[in-house]
N, C-alpha and C positions, 0 to 999 in steps of 0.2 A: 580226130584221135579217139580210137576206143578205150575205154578204161575200165570197162566190166561187162560180163556177158551172163545172163541167167536165165533159162528158159523157164517159161511159164508152165507149170502142171495143174492139174486138178479141174476146177469148172473152166468153161472156155469164157471168151467174152460174149458169146452169144448165151451162154446159160446165165451171166451177170446181168446181161439185158433182160432176159426173161424174169428175173427176179425182183427188178425194179418196178415201182408203180409208174405206168407212163401218164396217167391223169392226175395231177398233184394238186392239193389245195392252195391257193394263193394268200390266204388268211395268215396272218402272223401274229402271235402274241404281243401285247404292248410292251413287255420287258424283253422280247428276244433281241439278240445281239446281231447286227448286221454284219460282223467281221466275216462271215464265210457265206453269207447269202448268195447262193448262184443257183441258176436254172438251166438245163437243156432241152430246147423244144424241137419236135419233129413234125413234118407236114411233106408226105407224097415225095419221099426221100431227100428232102432238105433237112439241114441242121442249122439252129440257131443257139448260141449261148449267150444268157446274159447274167451279170454277176456283179457283186461288189468288189472293187479291189482296192488298195491302199498303197500305191507307190509313193516313193518320197517327194514331198512337195505338197501333198495332196490330203484332205481329211478322208476323201472317198471320191471314186469314180465309178461311173456305170458302164462296164465293158461290155459291148455288142458285138459278137463274132458271127460271121457268117463266111461262106466260102469265097466270096470276092475280097474280103478285108475285116479288119475290127475298127471298130469306131467307138467314141466315147460321149454319147450325145449329152451326159449330164456330169457334173463334177462340182465337187466342193473343197475350199482350203480350209474353212473354220469348222464348218458343222459335221461331224462324222455319221450323223443321223439322216442327212438330207437324201442320201442315195438310196436307201432300201424302198422307200415308196416308191420311189421313180421305177424301181426294177419290178417290182408288185405290179405296177401300172401296165408296163411295157408286156409282162408276162399275160395278163389278162386281156389286154388287147389282142396277143397273138392265140390266145384260146379263142377267143370269140370268133377268130377267122379260121377256126378248125384245126390248129396247131395242138398236139399233145405235149405236155411239159411234164419233168419231173425235176426235183428239187434235189440239192446236194445232201440235205439231210437224208434222202432216201440213200445215197451213196455210202454215207457216213455209217448208217445202221447195217446195211449190207456186210461192210468192210470191218466192223466193231470186233466180230468174233476173230478174225485173223490177225487184227492189229494186237489184241490181248494175247492170242497164243503166241505172238511175237515177244510181247512183253514179259511172259512167263519164261520164255528160252533166255530172255536177256537177265533175268533175276536168277536163274540156273548156273549161269557162268559165274556167279560169286563164290558157288561153292567149289569152284576149281581155281579161284585166286584171281580170276579177271573182274573188275568192277566196272560195268558199264551203266550210263545214265541215260535211260530212255523214258519219255513221257508222252503216253499215249494222247494227252490233252493237248500237246504241241503238234499233233499230225494236222497238216494243213492240206486243203483238198482244191484241186482243179485238174484241167485237161492237160496231161503231160505227154500221152502217147499217141495223139493224133485221130483218134476215133470220136473225138467230142464226148467221151465218158469221162467224168472226172475221176482220178486217182488220189491217194494220200500220201504225202510226202513228209518226212521230217529229217532233222540233223540229229545225230546223238553221238556221244563221246563214249570211249573206253580208255582205262586206265591200263599200261601193261606192266607198271613196276618201273623203280628207278626214275621216277620222275617223267616218264614217258607216257604219252596218251595219242589216240588216233580219233579222227572224227569221220562218221560214216553218215551218207546219205541213204535212207531207205525209202522207196517208192513201192506202196501196196497199189497193185493192180488188180487183184482176184480175191475173192473168197476164201480160197485154201491153198494157193501155192505160196512158196516162200516171196517175200518181197525181193525187189532188185535192190542190190546193194553196192555201192562203190564208196571207195576212200575218197573224203574231200578235203582233208587237213591233217596234221600230226603236229608234235612239239618239235620237229626239227626243220619244218618249213614254211608252212601257213595255217592259218586258224581261221575258221568259220566265225564270223561276228555277227551277222544276220542273213536272212533269205528270205524269200518269197516266190509266189508262182505268178508268172506273166507271160503271156504270149506263147505258151506251149513250151515253158522251160522253167526250171528250179533257176532263178538267179541268186548266186552266192556272192556275199560282200565278204571278201578275205583279208586278212593283215598277215604280213609275211612275219616269219618267226626265225631268228637265227638263236640257236641254242649251243654255244659251244660250251667247253667243261664245265663253266661256271653254273651254278646252278639256277640262276635267273637269266630267262631270256631277253635279248634285246628285241624289239619291235618295232617294224618301221614300215610305212607305205601299205596301201589298200588296194585291192584289184577286185573286179567282178569275174566271175567265173557262172559260165553256162551250162548248165547239165540238161542235157534231151533224152527222150526216149524213143527209141523205134522198133519195128520188128525185122529183124535179119532173116532172110529165108533159111539160111543154114543153122541158125542158132537160138531162134525165137527174140522175144524181147530182151532188150539191152539199155544200158545207158552209156551214153558218151558224152564227152566235154566239146562244146565248139565256140 
């Protein structure tokens, strides 16, 4: 079911590729967080993605993605710092075999200006009576659009007055084009209570909301909602629920 369509503009994915540093340093500072540690490595037309993910039930997992499938060679249930050295070791091994690797930190730095531009747009809305809560620091990075290049994704909310609100998923795919936006919750149906990027999708945990005429909403039940990204020939990049 298609739920949102936004055509990309500005710099192409090829331009983004050109601006990223292909050869990455694998040294990490002792105090660096492993939360978003991720690399994309390329060699002779082949691509590998290696990163730290934190699905429910695990302190961390090392996710290793290639065209034949995804594997999790290391994981930890108690030590969240266990996985980062494993990722760096695997990236170092690939580099020694001739692979070129880039870090998601490079992607963050390239997308930072676009994210901040959108943040300013959100703040301006307050001048016309619409309050939105968007936090650039909550943007999470991962491969959503099927090209092995990480994008940024976040869920933010906007208050429409009369105790009504809506939640939106924003996916940042480019340095200058507008993000892909789709509504994922509202005060009359469901609200997103958590989300993370996994297997080329944003997985949202939602809670149903029934808001009758009373000012307090009765909440019950949870449901997982999967949002993916694709390139439609007629309309460009779009988000859809599946």
